[in-house]
C-alpha positions as CSV (number, residue, x, y, z in Angstrom):
1,M,61.3,107.9,142.0
2,N,64.2,108.2,144.2
3,V,66.3,111.2,144.8
4,K,70.1,111.0,144.9
5,T,72.4,113.0,147.0
6,G,73.0,115.4,144.1
7,F,69.4,116.5,144.3
8,W,69.7,117.8,147.8
9,V,73.0,119.6,146.8
10,A,71.2,121.3,143.8
11,L,68.0,122.0,146.0
12,G,70.4,123.7,148.6
13,L,71.9,125.8,145.7
14,L,68.5,126.7,144.6
15,V,67.2,128.0,147.9
16,A,70.5,129.8,148.4
17,S,70.2,131.5,145.1
18,I,66.5,132.6,145.7
19,A,67.5,133.9,149.1
20,A,70.3,136.0,147.6
21,A,68.3,137.2,144.8
22,Y,65.6,138.3,147.4
23,F,68.3,140.4,149.5
24,T,70.1,141.9,146.7
25,P,67.4,142.7,144.2
26,Q,69.7,145.0,142.3
27,S,71.9,142.1,141.2
28,I,70.5,139.7,138.3
29,V,73.3,137.0,138.8
30,Y,71.5,135.2,141.5
31,R,68.2,135.1,139.7
32,R,69.7,133.8,136.6
33,L,71.5,131.1,138.7
34,A,68.1,130.3,140.5
35,V,66.4,129.8,137.1
36,M,69.3,127.8,135.7
37,I,69.2,125.5,138.7
38,G,65.3,125.2,138.6
39,L,65.5,124.4,134.8
40,V,68.2,121.8,135.5
41,L,66.0,120.1,138.3
42,A,62.7,120.0,136.0
43,F,64.7,118.8,133.1
44,S,66.5,116.1,135.1
45,W,63.1,114.9,136.6
46,L,61.3,114.8,133.2
47,W,64.5,113.0,131.7
48,T,64.1,110.4,134.5
49,M,60.4,109.9,134.2
50,L,60.7,109.2,130.4
51,S,63.8,107.2,130.6
52,I,62.3,103.7,130.7
53,R,59.0,104.5,129.3
54,Q,58.2,102.1,126.5
55,I,60.9,99.8,127.3
56,S,60.2,96.0,127.6
57,V,62.3,93.0,128.6
58,K,61.8,89.5,127.9
59,R,63.5,86.6,129.5
60,M,63.5,83.4,127.5
61,A,65.2,80.0,128.1
62,R,65.0,76.8,126.4
63,V,64.5,74.5,129.4
64,F,63.2,75.2,133.0
65,R,64.2,72.1,134.5
66,M,68.0,71.3,134.9
67,Q,70.4,69.3,137.0
68,L,72.8,70.6,139.7
69,G,76.1,71.5,138.2
70,Q,74.7,72.2,134.7
71,L,75.0,75.6,132.9
72,F,71.7,77.6,132.7
73,E,71.5,79.8,129.6
74,E,68.9,82.7,129.7
75,R,68.3,85.0,127.0
76,F,67.4,88.8,127.8
77,E,65.6,90.7,125.0
78,V,65.2,94.4,125.5
79,S,63.0,96.4,123.1
80,N,62.7,100.2,122.8
81,T,59.4,100.8,121.3
82,S,59.4,104.7,121.6
83,R,60.5,107.2,119.0
84,W,63.5,108.3,121.0
85,V,66.9,107.0,121.9
86,R,67.5,105.5,125.2
87,V,70.9,106.8,126.3
88,W,71.4,104.2,129.4
89,F,69.5,102.0,131.7
90,E,70.4,99.2,134.0
91,I,68.7,95.8,134.2
92,I,69.0,94.1,137.5
93,D,68.2,90.4,137.9
94,G,66.4,90.1,141.2
95,S,66.0,86.3,141.0
96,G,67.1,84.1,143.9
97,L,69.2,81.9,141.8
98,P,72.7,81.8,143.3
99,G,75.4,83.4,141.0
100,N,72.9,84.8,138.6
101,A,74.7,86.7,135.9
102,G,71.6,88.6,134.2
103,S,72.3,92.2,135.4
104,R,73.6,94.4,132.8
105,V,74.0,98.2,131.8
106,L,72.9,99.0,128.4
107,S,73.4,102.2,126.4
108,M,72.3,103.9,123.2
109,I,69.3,101.9,122.1
110,G,67.8,103.4,119.0
111,P,64.2,104.0,118.4
112,R,62.1,100.9,117.8
113,R,65.4,98.7,118.2
114,N,65.9,95.7,120.2
115,R,69.1,94.4,121.9
116,S,69.8,91.0,123.5
117,Y,72.3,89.2,125.6
118,V,72.7,85.9,127.0
119,A,73.3,85.1,130.8
120,R,75.0,82.1,131.8
121,T,74.7,80.7,135.4
122,V,76.2,77.4,136.9
123,L,73.5,75.9,139.1
124,L,75.1,75.3,142.5
125,H,72.0,74.5,144.6
126,R,69.0,72.2,144.3
127,G,65.5,73.5,144.6
128,E,63.2,76.0,142.8
129,F,64.0,79.5,142.1
130,D,62.0,82.4,140.6
131,L,63.5,83.9,137.4
132,G,62.8,87.4,138.5
133,P,61.8,90.0,139.5
134,T,63.4,92.0,136.9
135,I,64.1,95.6,137.8
136,L,64.6,98.4,135.2
137,S,66.4,101.3,136.5
138,S,67.6,104.7,134.9
139,G,68.2,108.2,135.8
140,D,69.2,111.6,134.4
141,P,72.6,112.7,133.1
142,F,73.3,114.8,136.2
143,G,72.6,111.8,138.8
144,L,69.9,113.8,140.5
145,F,67.0,111.2,140.1
146,R,66.6,107.5,139.9
147,Y,63.6,105.9,138.5
148,Q,62.9,102.1,138.4
149,V,60.3,99.6,137.4
150,T,60.0,96.0,138.8
151,L,58.7,93.4,136.4
152,P,57.4,90.3,138.3
153,A,59.0,86.8,137.7
154,A,56.9,84.7,135.1
155,R,58.7,81.5,135.1
156,K,60.5,79.2,137.7
157,L,63.5,77.2,137.2
158,E,63.7,73.7,138.9
159,V,67.1,72.4,139.8
160,L,67.3,68.5,140.2
161,P,70.1,67.0,142.4
162,Y,73.3,65.8,140.6
163,F,73.5,62.1,139.8
164,V,75.8,59.8,137.9
165,E,75.2,56.9,135.8
166,I,76.4,53.8,137.5
167,S,76.7,50.4,136.0
168,N,77.2,48.2,139.0
169,F,75.8,48.9,142.4
170,Y,73.9,45.9,144.0
171,Q,71.8,43.3,142.2
172,P,68.9,42.0,144.2
173,V,68.8,38.3,144.2
174,G,65.0,37.8,145.4
175,L,63.9,35.2,147.5
176,L,63.8,32.4,145.0
177,A,65.7,32.0,141.7
178,G,64.1,33.9,138.9
179,G,62.0,35.8,141.4
180,Q,58.9,35.1,143.3
181,A,55.3,36.4,142.5
182,L,53.6,38.3,145.3
183,R,49.9,37.6,145.4
184,K,49.0,41.3,145.2
185,K,47.5,42.9,142.1
186,T,49.2,46.0,140.4
187,Q,48.5,48.3,137.6
188,E,52.1,47.9,136.3
189,I,53.3,45.3,133.8
190,T,55.5,42.7,135.3
191,P,56.4,39.3,134.2
192,H,53.8,37.7,136.3
193,A,50.6,37.6,134.7
194,A,47.5,36.8,137.1
195,G,44.7,36.4,134.7
196,V,42.4,38.4,132.5
197,R,39.4,40.6,133.3
198,E,36.9,42.7,131.4
199,Y,38.1,46.0,130.1
200,A,37.5,49.2,132.3
201,P,37.8,52.7,131.4
202,G,41.1,54.0,131.9
203,D,43.1,50.7,131.3
204,S,46.0,50.9,128.8
205,L,45.4,49.6,125.5
206,N,48.8,47.6,125.6
207,R,47.3,45.4,128.2
208,I,44.5,44.2,126.1
209,H,44.5,40.5,125.6
210,W,43.5,40.1,122.1
211,K,43.0,36.2,122.0
212,S,40.7,36.4,125.0
213,T,39.0,39.4,123.4
214,A,38.2,37.6,120.2
215,R,37.0,34.5,122.0
216,R,34.6,36.2,124.4
217,D,33.5,39.1,121.9
218,R,34.5,41.8,124.3
219,L,37.6,43.7,125.4
220,M,39.6,41.8,127.9
221,V,42.8,43.1,129.7
222,K,45.5,41.2,131.5
223,E,46.2,41.5,135.2
224,F,49.5,41.1,136.9
225,E,51.0,40.5,140.3
226,Q,53.9,42.3,141.8
227,D,57.5,40.9,142.2
228,P,59.2,41.3,145.5
229,Q,62.6,41.1,143.7
230,A,61.7,44.3,142.0
231,D,60.9,46.4,145.2
232,V,63.7,48.7,146.1
233,W,63.3,51.2,149.0
234,I,65.7,53.9,149.6
235,F,65.9,55.5,152.9
236,L,67.6,58.8,153.1
237,D,68.7,60.0,156.6
238,G,67.6,63.6,157.2
239,L,68.3,63.9,160.8
240,A,70.2,67.3,161.2
241,T,72.6,66.1,163.8
242,V,74.3,63.4,161.7
243,H,75.3,65.8,158.9
244,V,78.0,68.1,158.8
245,G,79.8,70.5,156.1
246,S,78.9,73.7,154.3
247,M,76.1,74.3,151.7
248,E,78.1,76.7,149.8
249,A,79.8,75.6,146.6
250,D,82.1,77.9,144.5
251,P,82.9,77.0,140.9
252,E,86.5,77.5,139.6
253,M,86.5,81.0,138.5
254,E,90.3,81.5,137.7
255,D,90.1,81.2,134.1
256,P,87.7,84.1,132.4
257,F,86.6,81.6,129.9
258,W,85.8,78.7,132.3
259,L,82.0,78.8,131.3
260,W,82.9,77.7,127.6
261,T,84.9,74.7,128.4
262,A,83.2,71.4,127.1
263,H,84.0,69.4,130.4
264,R,83.6,71.1,133.8
265,A,84.0,69.3,137.1
266,V,80.6,69.4,138.8
267,T,80.9,70.9,142.3
268,I,78.6,69.4,144.8
269,P,78.3,71.6,147.9
270,P,80.7,70.3,150.5
271,H,77.9,68.9,152.9
272,T,77.3,65.3,153.8
273,F,73.7,65.6,153.1
274,E,74.2,66.9,149.6
275,Y,76.4,64.0,148.9
276,A,73.7,61.8,150.2
277,V,71.0,63.3,147.9
278,S,73.2,62.8,145.0
279,S,73.7,59.3,146.0
280,A,70.1,58.6,146.2
281,A,69.5,60.2,143.0
282,S,72.0,58.0,141.5
283,I,70.8,54.8,142.8
284,S,67.2,55.8,141.9
285,V,68.2,56.3,138.3
286,H,70.2,53.0,138.3
287,Y,67.5,50.6,139.6
288,I,64.4,52.5,137.5
289,R,66.3,52.2,134.4
290,Q,66.8,48.6,135.1
291,G,62.7,48.2,135.4
292,R,62.9,47.9,139.1
293,S,60.1,49.4,141.4
294,V,61.7,52.2,143.6
295,G,60.4,53.9,146.6
296,L,61.8,56.9,148.5
297,V,61.4,57.8,152.4
298,S,63.1,60.5,154.2
299,A,62.4,62.8,157.1
300,G,63.9,66.0,156.4
301,Q,62.1,69.3,156.9
302,A,58.8,67.0,156.5
303,F,58.2,63.1,156.5
304,T,58.3,62.4,152.8
305,V,57.1,59.0,151.3
306,V,57.2,58.3,147.6
307,P,55.4,54.9,147.1
308,A,57.4,52.4,145.2
309,S,56.7,52.3,141.3
310,R,58.4,51.9,137.9
311,G,58.9,54.0,134.9
312,E,60.3,57.6,134.0
313,R,57.4,59.1,135.6
314,Q,58.4,57.6,139.1
315,L,61.9,58.6,138.4
316,S,60.6,62.4,137.9
317,K,58.9,62.0,141.2
318,I,61.7,60.9,143.2
319,L,64.2,63.6,141.6
320,E,61.6,66.4,142.2
321,T,61.3,65.2,145.9
322,L,65.0,65.0,146.3
323,A,65.3,68.7,144.9
324,F,63.4,70.1,147.8
325,L,64.8,67.9,150.6
326,E,66.8,69.6,153.5
327,C,68.4,68.1,156.6
328,K,66.3,69.6,159.2
329,G,64.7,66.4,160.5
330,Q,64.3,65.5,164.0
331,L,63.6,61.8,163.5
332,P,66.4,59.2,163.4
333,L,66.7,56.7,160.7
334,E,65.8,53.6,162.7
335,A,62.4,55.4,163.6
336,V,61.8,56.3,159.9
337,V,62.4,52.7,158.8
338,Q,60.2,51.4,161.5
339,S,57.5,53.7,160.5
340,Q,57.5,52.2,156.9
341,S,57.9,48.4,157.9
342,A,54.4,47.5,156.8
343,Q,55.6,48.4,153.3
344,L,58.5,46.4,153.1
345,T,57.6,43.1,151.5
346,R,60.0,40.0,151.9
347,G,62.7,40.0,149.4
348,S,62.8,43.8,149.2
349,T,66.1,45.7,148.7
350,V,66.5,48.4,151.4
351,V,69.2,51.1,150.7
352,L,70.2,53.1,153.8
353,I,71.9,56.5,153.1
354,T,73.4,57.9,156.2
355,T,76.7,58.8,158.1
356,V,78.7,56.8,160.7
357,D,77.1,59.2,163.2
358,A,73.8,57.5,162.7
359,R,72.3,56.2,166.0
360,N,71.4,52.3,166.2
361,L,72.4,51.8,162.7
362,L,73.5,48.1,163.4
363,M,70.1,47.6,165.2
364,T,68.3,48.9,162.1
365,V,70.2,46.5,159.8
366,D,69.5,43.6,162.1
367,E,65.8,44.3,162.0
368,L,65.8,44.5,158.3
369,T,67.5,41.2,157.9
370,R,65.1,39.5,160.3
371,R,62.2,40.7,158.0
372,D,63.8,39.0,155.1
373,T,64.8,42.1,153.2
374,K,68.2,42.9,151.8
375,P,69.9,46.0,153.4
376,V,72.4,47.8,151.5
377,V,74.3,50.8,153.6
378,V,75.8,53.8,151.7
379,I,77.7,55.6,154.4
380,V,78.9,59.2,153.5
381,A,82.2,59.7,155.7
382,P,81.8,63.0,157.7
383,G,85.6,62.8,158.4
384,S,86.3,63.9,154.7
385,F,84.1,66.9,155.3
386,E,85.5,68.4,158.4
387,P,88.6,67.8,160.7
388,R,87.5,64.9,163.0
389,E,88.0,61.1,163.6
390,T,85.9,58.8,161.9
391,S,84.8,55.6,163.6
392,E,85.5,52.4,161.5
393,D,83.8,50.2,164.1
394,T,80.3,50.7,162.4
395,I,81.6,49.7,159.0
396,A,83.6,46.8,160.3
397,S,80.4,45.4,162.0
398,L,78.3,45.9,158.9
399,L,81.0,44.0,156.9
400,L,81.0,41.1,159.4
401,R,77.2,40.8,159.0
402,G,77.8,40.2,155.3
403,I,76.0,43.6,154.5
404,P,77.1,45.5,151.3
405,V,78.5,48.9,152.4
406,K,79.5,51.8,149.9
407,L,81.7,54.5,151.4
408,V,81.3,58.0,149.9
409,K,83.7,60.6,150.5
410,M,84.2,64.5,149.6
411,E,85.9,65.3,146.4
412,T,86.1,61.5,145.3
413,D,84.4,60.3,142.2
414,L,80.7,59.6,143.1
415,R,80.5,56.9,140.4
416,E,83.5,55.0,141.7
417,S,82.4,55.1,145.3
418,L,78.8,53.7,144.6
419,E,80.1,51.2,142.3
420,A,83.0,49.8,144.8
421,T,81.9,47.7,147.6
422,L,84.0,47.6,150.7
423,R,85.3,44.2,151.8
């Protein structure tokens, strides 16, 4: 229970009335005034205490995992289970979701009646957000008291990074035409069968070799070997000193009906790291949907490695990892690549996503080339995010080495930037 300024004014008048009635016993005006003020205070207190009793709020949404730039719709259902009309109360959405629109003031909800409304929020930041707490607040008609109840958050919303569907990025060529088998067993199904073995609990049924099973009269499963052509490693530079820009993104709010438009331009926060994350997500989607084995490495707020694998489950792991990455790293890109050099098999494609301010980028590319890997560099131009001169020497040196280079700039179409190759 919170008291407002009006309460102290009323309390002062009550004390003054009691004092006046005491010193002027022959007058009944002050006694009546003191009784009236006391009744108003008691009535207001009781009204406030009962104002949000037997009121419940449910928050419902269809999905709790969405992508940056999408429109999140959440339905609030308010129920009055008492026998009395609720004159007014306020619902405050205390979630950490930027731009949340769930707060409302409702009035005149009848006994045993429900009321609902839909809150729509454009997702402007990656990460995980609590859908709550929800605060119910109400008071008396005179504004003397305020009472509120806090309902804890029951669900979380996960916002994945923005990505685009690209049709042409860089096609790994492998070491030999048609690929070359790597003599390393894998649990995945690849074009390279290595033999058969006896079935073990946990083996997938689609790996059973029925001819060998019938011939040996026991379940036999196929074994496969990895293909270096299918290995794609994405290195995302999380060093804080190479990234610039602002993490705030404001949607276009001029049109009051802008939320209802069928096609809205997705606003990526104007920061080089946000564009780098979206580039990494787009490249991961591209390769995994081609059946490639993709891994992710980054040194942001923590050193993060997602081992290379295939399938939609791997894509979910990468997108979830990217959703929580922050550019708070202190390890340069060349050190990150060096730490994972043992995992880079011959013929692997290594995608480096950084800015032109990355130190020793050319040395890193030369080292990857000597290891018989195929480096691809995605450069986010910092000069398009803040007034500064962008050095073209690094890009020119990469092109002279025959390295595929993609240049991403702010407010340019991300799909076109990733599909186009500098020459």
